[in-house]
C-alpha positions, 0 to 999 in steps of 0.5 A: 664745330664752331658756328662759323664752321657750321655756317660754312657747311650750310653755304657749301650745301647750296646747289651749284647750277650755273658757273660763270668763268673765263672763256673762250672755250678751252681755258682751264677755267672752262674745263674745271667749271664744266664739272660743276654745272652749266657754264657761261664763259665771259672775257675775264675773271672780273667780268665773271664775278660781276655777272655771277653777282648780277645773276646770283650764280657761282663764279669760278676764279683762280687766285693765279689771276693777273691782268696786264695793261700795256705790259704793267700789272693792272689787276690781281685776284686779291684786288678782285676778291676784296672789291667784292668783300661783303657781297661775294664769298668763297664757298669752296677752294681746292687744288687741281691740275691744269690741262697739259700746257706747252710752249709751241712754235709756228713752224711756218715762221721759225724752224725751232724755239731757239730762232723765235723772237716773240711769244704770246702768253697769259700773264699767269704763265710768265714763269714758264716763259722765263723758264722755257722761252726767256728773252722773247718779246711778249704779247700778253692776252687775257686767256691762253686760247687767245695766245694760241690763236695769235701764234697760229695766225702768225702774229707771233712766233710762239705761245704758251697754251693748253696742249689740246688747244695747240693741237687743234689749232694746226700749224703749231708744234709743242716743244715743251710740255708741262702739267702744273697744278692750280688753285681754284675758288668758287664764289657765291653771293653772301647770305647778307647780300642776298637778304639785302637785295631781296629787301631792296627789291621788296621796297621797290615793288611795294614803293614803301620801306615800311 
Protein backbone atom coordinates (compact mmCIF):
# COMPACT_ATOMS: atom_id res chain seq x y z
CA UNK A 1 0.00 0.00 0.00
CA UNK A 2 1.40 3.40 -0.99
CA UNK A 3 1.55 6.34 1.40
CA UNK A 4 -1.24 7.97 -0.59
CA UNK A 5 -3.40 4.87 -0.18
CA UNK A 6 -2.64 4.79 3.53
CA UNK A 7 -3.63 8.43 3.85
CA UNK A 8 -6.89 7.66 2.07
CA UNK A 9 -7.65 4.88 4.56
CA UNK A 10 -6.98 7.27 7.45
CA UNK A 11 -9.30 9.85 5.93
CA UNK A 12 -12.00 7.24 5.45
CA UNK A 13 -11.71 6.33 9.12
CA UNK A 14 -12.99 9.76 10.15
CA UNK A 15 -16.45 9.23 11.71
CA UNK A 16 -19.45 10.49 9.78
CA UNK A 17 -21.76 12.31 12.18
CA UNK A 18 -23.54 14.86 9.99
CA UNK A 19 -24.20 14.74 6.26
CA UNK A 20 -25.35 17.77 4.26
CA UNK A 21 -27.17 16.97 1.03
CA UNK A 22 -29.97 17.86 -1.35
CA UNK A 23 -33.53 18.24 -0.09
CA UNK A 24 -36.41 18.45 0.29
CA UNK A 25 -37.35 15.23 2.07
CA UNK A 26 -37.80 12.38 -0.36
CA UNK A 27 -34.81 12.92 -2.64
CA UNK A 28 -32.51 10.01 -3.43
CA UNK A 29 -29.74 11.99 -1.75
CA UNK A 30 -31.83 12.17 1.43
CA UNK A 31 -32.44 8.42 1.25
CA UNK A 32 -28.73 7.61 0.90
CA UNK A 33 -27.57 10.19 3.47
CA UNK A 34 -29.99 8.86 6.07
CA UNK A 35 -28.01 5.65 6.15
CA UNK A 36 -24.76 7.50 6.88
CA UNK A 37 -25.59 9.78 9.80
CA UNK A 38 -27.69 12.75 10.86
CA UNK A 39 -28.83 14.66 7.78
CA UNK A 40 -29.30 18.32 6.99
CA UNK A 41 -31.20 19.03 3.80
CA UNK A 42 -30.53 22.13 1.72
CA UNK A 43 -31.81 23.52 -1.56
CA UNK A 44 -28.98 22.43 -3.88
CA UNK A 45 -25.80 20.38 -4.10
CA UNK A 46 -23.62 23.53 -4.29
CA UNK A 47 -25.27 24.74 -1.09
CA UNK A 48 -24.63 21.31 0.49
CA UNK A 49 -20.92 21.64 -0.26
CA UNK A 50 -20.86 25.19 1.08
CA UNK A 51 -22.59 24.27 4.34
CA UNK A 52 -20.43 21.18 4.82
CA UNK A 53 -17.34 23.32 4.35
CA UNK A 54 -18.60 25.91 6.84
CA UNK A 55 -19.62 23.35 9.45
CA UNK A 56 -16.74 20.88 8.89
CA UNK A 57 -19.36 18.23 8.13
CA UNK A 58 -19.64 15.72 5.29
CA UNK A 59 -21.36 16.50 2.00
CA UNK A 60 -23.12 13.88 -0.11
CA UNK A 61 -23.03 14.79 -3.80
CA UNK A 62 -23.87 12.84 -6.94
CA UNK A 63 -21.68 13.23 -10.06
CA UNK A 64 -25.00 13.28 -11.91
CA UNK A 65 -25.56 16.82 -10.63
CA UNK A 66 -26.58 19.24 -13.39
CA UNK A 67 -28.23 22.62 -12.87
CA UNK A 68 -30.12 24.56 -15.50
CA UNK A 69 -31.06 28.23 -15.58
CA UNK A 70 -33.52 29.41 -18.21
CA UNK A 71 -33.13 26.02 -19.88
CA UNK A 72 -29.36 26.28 -20.22
CA UNK A 73 -26.80 24.26 -18.23
CA UNK A 74 -25.46 26.61 -15.54
CA UNK A 75 -23.53 24.23 -13.27
CA UNK A 76 -22.30 20.63 -13.14
CA UNK A 77 -20.70 18.28 -10.66
CA UNK A 78 -17.25 18.63 -12.22
CA UNK A 79 -17.38 22.42 -11.85
CA UNK A 80 -18.54 22.09 -8.25
CA UNK A 81 -15.83 19.53 -7.52
CA UNK A 82 -13.05 21.74 -8.90
CA UNK A 83 -14.36 24.87 -7.16
CA UNK A 84 -13.61 23.14 -3.86
CA UNK A 85 -10.26 21.72 -4.94
CA UNK A 86 -7.83 21.94 -2.03
CA UNK A 87 -10.65 22.51 0.44
CA UNK A 88 -12.97 19.51 0.17
CA UNK A 89 -12.01 16.01 -0.94
CA UNK A 90 -13.82 12.81 -1.88
CA UNK A 91 -13.32 10.22 0.84
CA UNK A 92 -15.75 7.64 -0.47
CA UNK A 93 -17.46 6.93 -3.79
CA UNK A 94 -19.87 4.10 -4.49
CA UNK A 95 -22.75 3.07 -6.76
CA UNK A 96 -26.23 2.58 -5.36
CA UNK A 97 -29.64 2.07 -6.89
CA UNK A 98 -32.00 4.99 -6.71
CA UNK A 99 -35.41 4.59 -5.21
CA UNK A 100 -37.81 3.39 -7.93
CA UNK A 101 -38.52 6.30 -10.28
CA UNK A 102 -41.46 6.84 -12.55
CA UNK A 103 -43.09 9.01 -15.14
CA UNK A 104 -46.41 10.06 -13.65
CA UNK A 105 -49.38 11.96 -15.07
CA UNK A 106 -52.03 14.10 -13.45
CA UNK A 107 -55.27 12.40 -14.51
CA UNK A 108 -57.24 15.54 -13.64
CA UNK A 109 -55.42 17.29 -16.50
CA UNK A 110 -54.90 14.56 -19.10
CA UNK A 111 -56.33 11.05 -19.63
CA UNK A 112 -52.92 9.49 -20.36
CA UNK A 113 -49.31 10.29 -21.16
CA UNK A 114 -49.96 10.45 -24.89
CA UNK A 115 -52.16 13.52 -24.32
CA UNK A 116 -49.71 15.29 -22.03
CA UNK A 117 -48.06 18.49 -23.24
CA UNK A 118 -45.83 19.45 -20.31
CA UNK A 119 -43.59 17.70 -17.81
CA UNK A 120 -41.53 18.75 -14.77
CA UNK A 121 -38.16 17.06 -14.32
CA UNK A 122 -34.84 17.34 -12.57
CA UNK A 123 -32.11 17.88 -15.21
CA UNK A 124 -30.42 14.59 -14.33
CA UNK A 125 -33.53 12.68 -15.41
CA UNK A 126 -33.70 14.24 -18.88
CA UNK A 127 -32.66 10.96 -20.51
CA UNK A 128 -35.78 9.30 -19.10
CA UNK A 129 -37.92 12.14 -20.45
CA UNK A 130 -36.29 11.55 -23.84
CA UNK A 131 -37.10 7.85 -23.54
CA UNK A 132 -40.63 7.95 -22.16
CA UNK A 133 -41.99 11.46 -22.74
CA UNK A 134 -40.23 12.91 -25.77
CA UNK A 135 -41.66 16.11 -27.16
CA UNK A 136 -43.22 17.38 -23.95
CA UNK A 137 -42.49 20.95 -22.88
CA UNK A 138 -40.08 20.72 -19.95
CA UNK A 139 -39.93 22.63 -16.69
CA UNK A 140 -36.67 22.05 -14.84
CA UNK A 141 -36.53 21.96 -11.04
CA UNK A 142 -33.75 21.46 -8.49
CA UNK A 143 -35.04 18.19 -7.00
CA UNK A 144 -37.44 15.44 -8.08
CA UNK A 145 -39.93 16.06 -5.21
CA UNK A 146 -40.39 19.58 -6.59
CA UNK A 147 -41.27 18.10 -9.99
CA UNK A 148 -43.85 15.88 -8.33
CA UNK A 149 -45.32 18.88 -6.51
CA UNK A 150 -45.75 20.81 -9.77
CA UNK A 151 -47.60 17.89 -11.37
CA UNK A 152 -49.75 17.26 -8.30
CA UNK A 153 -50.85 20.89 -8.12
CA UNK A 154 -51.68 20.91 -11.83
CA UNK A 155 -49.00 23.30 -13.04
CA UNK A 156 -47.79 20.64 -15.51
CA UNK A 157 -49.36 17.50 -16.94
CA UNK A 158 -46.64 15.05 -15.91
CA UNK A 159 -43.43 14.62 -13.95
CA UNK A 160 -40.53 12.30 -13.32
CA UNK A 161 -40.11 11.54 -9.64
CA UNK A 162 -39.51 8.85 -7.06
CA UNK A 163 -42.38 6.38 -6.96
CA UNK A 164 -42.95 6.72 -3.20
CA UNK A 165 -43.18 10.52 -3.46
CA UNK A 166 -45.58 10.25 -6.41
CA UNK A 167 -47.80 7.80 -4.51
CA UNK A 168 -47.86 10.05 -1.46
CA UNK A 169 -48.77 13.12 -3.51
CA UNK A 170 -52.17 11.84 -4.67
CA UNK A 171 -53.86 12.71 -7.99
CA UNK A 172 -50.91 11.26 -9.90
CA UNK A 173 -50.64 7.93 -11.67
CA UNK A 174 -47.32 6.25 -12.43
CA UNK A 175 -47.29 5.09 -16.04
CA UNK A 176 -43.62 4.08 -16.48
CA UNK A 177 -41.44 2.76 -13.64
CA UNK A 178 -37.66 2.26 -13.67
CA UNK A 179 -34.95 1.65 -11.09
CA UNK A 180 -31.58 3.04 -12.26
CA UNK A 181 -28.26 3.14 -10.47
CA UNK A 182 -26.35 6.29 -9.52
CA UNK A 183 -22.89 7.12 -8.23
CA UNK A 184 -22.46 8.94 -4.91
CA UNK A 185 -19.49 10.85 -3.51
CA UNK A 186 -18.92 11.69 0.14
CA UNK A 187 -16.82 14.79 0.76
CA UNK A 188 -15.08 16.21 3.79
CA UNK A 189 -12.60 19.01 4.43
CA UNK A 190 -9.07 18.22 3.38
CA UNK A 191 -6.61 17.77 6.23
CA UNK A 192 -4.61 20.73 4.92
CA UNK A 193 -7.67 23.00 4.88
CA UNK A 194 -8.60 21.95 8.42
CA UNK A 195 -5.07 22.66 9.66
CA UNK A 196 -4.97 26.03 7.91
CA UNK A 197 -8.31 27.07 9.37
CA UNK A 198 -7.21 26.02 12.84
CA UNK A 199 -4.07 28.14 12.51
CA UNK A 200 -6.08 31.10 11.23
CA UNK A 201 -8.50 30.78 14.14
CA UNK A 202 -5.58 30.69 16.60
CA UNK A 203 -4.13 33.86 15.09
CA UNK A 204 -7.52 35.54 15.27
CA UNK A 205 -7.96 34.52 18.91
CA UNK A 206 -4.47 35.59 20.05
CA UNK A 207 -4.12 38.56 17.75
CA UNK A 208 -0.65 37.41 16.79
CA UNK A 209 0.91 35.48 13.99
CA UNK A 210 3.91 34.59 16.09
